[in-house]
C-alpha positions as CSV (number, residue, x, y, z in Angstrom):
1,M,-68.6,41.8,54.7
2,T,-65.6,43.3,56.3
3,D,-66.9,47.0,57.6
4,I,-64.1,49.0,56.5
5,S,-60.8,48.4,54.0
6,I,-58.1,50.5,54.6
7,V,-56.1,51.4,51.8
8,L,-52.7,53.0,52.4
9,I,-50.2,54.0,49.8
10,T,-46.2,54.2,50.4
11,W,-43.3,55.8,49.3
12,K,-40.3,56.2,51.4
13,M,-42.2,56.8,54.6
14,K,-41.5,53.9,56.7
15,S,-41.0,56.3,60.1
16,L,-44.6,58.2,59.3
17,L,-45.8,54.9,58.1
18,E,-45.5,53.3,60.9
19,R,-46.4,55.9,63.1
20,L,-49.7,55.6,61.6
21,L,-50.1,51.9,61.8
22,I,-49.5,52.0,65.6
23,S,-52.4,55.0,66.4
24,L,-54.4,52.9,63.6
25,Y,-54.0,49.3,65.5
26,K,-54.2,51.7,69.0
27,Y,-57.9,53.4,68.5
28,S,-59.4,51.1,66.0
29,E,-62.1,49.3,67.8
30,G,-66.0,48.7,67.4
31,F,-65.6,47.5,64.1
32,D,-63.5,45.3,62.0
33,F,-61.3,46.3,59.2
34,E,-58.5,45.1,56.9
35,L,-55.3,46.6,56.2
36,I,-54.2,46.8,52.5
37,I,-50.5,48.6,51.5
38,I,-49.4,49.1,48.6
39,D,-45.1,50.3,48.7
40,N,-44.1,52.0,45.7
41,N,-41.0,50.6,45.5
42,S,-40.0,52.6,48.6
43,Q,-36.1,51.1,49.4
44,D,-36.4,52.9,52.7
45,G,-37.0,49.4,54.9
46,T,-40.6,50.1,54.5
47,V,-41.2,46.3,53.2
48,E,-39.4,44.7,56.2
49,M,-40.7,46.7,58.7
50,I,-44.3,45.6,57.4
51,E,-43.3,42.3,56.9
52,E,-41.9,41.8,60.8
53,K,-44.3,44.2,62.5
54,Y,-47.4,43.8,60.5
55,Q,-47.7,40.3,59.6
56,N,-51.5,40.5,59.0
57,T,-51.3,43.0,56.4
58,I,-52.2,42.7,52.8
59,L,-48.8,43.9,51.2
60,I,-48.4,45.0,48.0
61,K,-44.8,45.4,47.0
62,N,-44.6,47.3,43.4
63,K,-41.3,47.2,41.6
64,E,-41.3,51.2,40.8
65,N,-43.3,53.7,41.6
66,L,-46.9,53.8,39.9
67,G,-48.0,56.6,41.5
68,V,-51.0,57.8,43.6
69,A,-54.4,56.7,41.7
70,P,-52.5,53.7,39.7
71,A,-51.4,52.2,43.3
72,R,-54.6,52.9,45.2
73,N,-56.4,51.2,42.5
74,Q,-54.6,48.3,43.7
75,G,-56.0,48.1,46.6
76,L,-59.5,48.8,45.7
77,K,-59.3,45.9,43.2
78,I,-59.1,43.8,46.2
79,A,-60.8,45.5,49.0
80,K,-63.8,43.8,50.6
81,G,-65.1,46.0,53.0
82,K,-68.5,47.6,53.3
83,Y,-66.4,50.9,53.1
84,I,-63.1,52.1,52.0
85,L,-61.1,54.3,53.8
86,I,-58.1,56.0,51.6
87,L,-55.5,57.5,54.3
88,D,-52.2,58.6,53.4
89,A,-49.0,57.6,54.6
90,D,-48.4,60.8,57.0
91,M,-51.5,60.4,59.1
92,E,-51.8,59.8,62.9
93,L,-55.1,59.0,64.5
94,T,-55.4,60.7,68.2
95,E,-58.7,58.5,69.1
96,N,-61.3,56.1,67.5
97,S,-62.2,58.6,64.2
98,L,-62.9,55.7,62.0
99,L,-65.7,54.2,64.2
100,Q,-67.4,58.2,63.7
101,L,-66.9,58.0,60.4
102,F,-68.5,54.6,59.9
103,Q,-71.2,55.2,62.7
104,F,-71.9,58.9,60.4
105,M,-72.1,56.6,56.8
106,E,-74.2,53.9,58.4
107,R,-76.7,57.0,59.3
108,D,-76.1,59.3,56.6
109,K,-77.4,57.4,53.7
110,E,-77.3,60.0,51.1
111,C,-73.8,60.7,51.8
112,G,-71.3,58.7,49.6
113,L,-67.6,60.0,50.4
114,V,-66.9,62.0,53.7
115,G,-63.5,63.2,55.1
116,C,-63.4,64.1,58.8
117,K,-61.3,67.5,60.1
118,L,-57.4,67.6,59.6
119,T,-55.1,68.9,62.0
120,D,-51.4,69.7,61.8
121,V,-49.6,68.4,65.2
122,N,-50.3,71.4,67.4
123,G,-54.0,71.2,66.5
124,T,-54.0,73.9,63.6
125,L,-56.7,73.5,61.4
126,Q,-55.6,72.3,58.1
127,Y,-58.1,73.0,54.9
128,S,-59.1,69.5,53.6
129,C,-62.4,70.2,52.7
130,K,-62.5,72.8,49.3
131,K,-64.4,74.5,46.3
132,F,-63.8,72.8,43.1
133,P,-60.5,74.9,41.6
134,S,-60.1,77.0,38.9
135,I,-57.0,76.8,36.9
136,F,-55.7,79.5,38.5
137,S,-56.8,78.8,42.2
138,L,-54.5,75.3,41.8
139,F,-51.8,77.4,40.5
140,A,-52.2,79.8,43.2
141,R,-51.5,76.9,45.7
142,R,-47.7,76.3,44.4
143,L,-47.5,80.6,45.3
144,E,-49.2,80.3,49.0
145,G,-46.0,81.3,49.9
146,F,-45.6,84.7,48.6
147,S,-48.1,87.0,51.3
148,L,-49.9,88.4,48.7
149,I,-51.6,85.6,47.1
150,R,-52.0,83.5,50.6
151,N,-54.6,86.2,51.1
152,S,-56.4,86.8,48.0
153,K,-60.1,86.0,47.3
154,L,-59.3,83.4,45.0
155,L,-57.4,81.2,47.5
156,N,-59.5,81.6,50.4
157,E,-62.5,81.0,48.5
158,H,-61.1,77.8,47.1
159,L,-59.9,77.1,50.6
160,M,-62.8,77.6,52.5
161,T,-61.3,79.8,54.6
162,E,-64.2,81.4,56.0
163,W,-66.3,79.0,56.3
164,N,-67.7,76.8,59.2
165,H,-65.7,73.9,59.9
166,N,-67.4,73.0,63.4
167,E,-70.4,71.6,61.6
168,I,-71.6,69.1,58.9
169,G,-72.2,70.0,55.4
170,E,-72.1,69.5,51.7
171,V,-68.9,70.2,49.9
172,D,-67.3,70.0,46.7
173,Y,-64.6,67.6,47.7
174,V,-62.2,66.6,50.9
175,I,-58.4,65.7,49.4
176,G,-57.4,62.6,49.4
177,A,-55.4,62.3,52.2
178,C,-59.0,60.9,53.8
179,Q,-61.6,60.0,51.9
180,F,-64.2,57.8,53.3
181,F,-66.7,56.2,50.7
182,R,-69.4,53.2,50.4
183,R,-68.4,50.0,48.3
184,D,-71.6,51.5,46.7
185,V,-69.9,54.3,45.7
186,M,-66.8,52.4,44.0
187,E,-69.2,49.8,41.9
188,K,-70.9,52.8,40.3
189,I,-68.2,55.1,39.6
190,G,-65.7,52.8,39.4
191,Y,-61.7,53.6,40.2
192,Y,-59.4,56.5,40.8
193,D,-58.3,57.4,37.3
194,D,-55.2,56.4,36.7
195,K,-54.3,58.4,34.1
196,I,-53.5,60.6,36.9
197,F,-49.8,59.9,38.7
198,Y,-50.4,62.5,41.2
199,G,-52.2,65.0,42.0
200,P,-56.1,65.7,41.2
201,E,-57.3,62.4,41.7
202,D,-59.1,63.2,44.9
203,I,-60.9,66.0,42.8
204,D,-61.9,63.9,39.9
205,Y,-63.2,61.0,42.3
206,C,-65.7,63.8,44.0
207,I,-66.8,65.4,41.1
208,R,-67.7,61.6,40.0
209,V,-69.4,61.0,43.5
210,W,-71.8,63.8,43.1
211,E,-72.2,62.9,39.3
212,A,-73.6,59.7,40.4
213,A,-76.3,61.7,42.6
214,W,-74.4,61.0,46.3
215,K,-73.2,63.9,48.3
216,V,-69.6,64.3,49.8
217,K,-69.8,65.7,53.1
218,Y,-66.9,67.0,55.3
219,Y,-67.5,65.7,59.6
220,P,-65.8,67.9,61.6
221,F,-66.9,65.9,65.1
222,T,-63.7,63.6,65.1
223,S,-59.7,64.9,63.8
224,I,-56.7,63.5,62.5
225,I,-53.3,64.7,62.5
226,H,-51.8,65.1,59.1
227,H,-48.0,65.8,59.0
228,E,-48.1,67.3,55.7
229,Q,-45.4,66.6,53.4
230,R,-46.7,69.0,50.4
231,I,-43.6,67.7,48.4
232,T,-44.8,69.7,45.4
233,K,-44.6,72.8,47.3
234,K,-40.8,72.1,48.9
235,A,-39.7,71.0,45.4
236,L,-40.9,73.6,43.0
237,F,-39.2,72.0,39.6
238,S,-38.8,68.3,40.4
239,K,-40.3,65.7,38.3
240,I,-43.0,65.5,40.6
241,T,-44.1,68.9,40.5
242,L,-44.3,68.1,36.9
243,K,-46.5,65.3,36.9
244,H,-48.8,67.4,39.6
245,L,-48.8,69.6,36.2
246,V,-49.4,67.6,34.1
247,G,-52.0,66.3,36.0
248,I,-54.1,69.3,36.4
249,Y,-54.1,70.1,32.6
250,Y,-55.3,66.6,32.4
251,I,-58.6,67.1,34.8
252,F,-59.4,70.5,32.8
253,N,-59.4,68.7,29.7
254,K,-61.3,66.0,30.9
255,Y,-64.2,68.1,32.5
256,N,-63.8,70.9,29.3
257,G,-62.3,73.3,31.5
258,K,-64.3,73.3,34.3
259,L,-64.5,71.2,37.6
260,T,-67.9,71.4,38.8
261,R,-70.9,69.5,40.2
């Protein structure tokens, strides 16, 4: 069995994806992996770049943008790894982070899903592990450009800004930019909820990991650069923002208004 199945989805991120792929092959040793890329009809040369430079990749070419959860599920359904790694296309490795996550999961049998530390290109911490949100804290994230909201207790509790991000710990959820989980988890709880086009599919998956009696943990002893796009923050009134808001409504309705473990 392959050690790790790496599942990437991409949509109009050719240069960022290529940066990720270069770093992935540079820093991945000590384990074997398969790389599954799902292109959501980028039409920016992404497919041609992959076919020319990364011919060992399993490439799925969608004829339309299926969204995040449905496209990831295409990869999960064919993944053969003992572990599954979900990565966003705007990530960049600077060390052998995947080996560390693999070894951590081999040691910690109670952990079903883990995420590592994420930073921006300058090394500034990104808050990638969080408490399950209320409907108010999720909407506050859309408005965190305002200092009053950015510094609010509501938002900082959700982002766990005062939590020690230099220790391994149990967390409610880690964001979908980097989710490393066991095949056993996937076989028990299934795939991402494909009714969520874009948004809280990562929250939903972690809720289901907890419900299945595994733990979700944060591993800080390796970090990956996240060239975060935050497209809903940049375009507050776009179609993708609307789909994100629909996803938020859907998940709260799914769990009767309260997200918890």
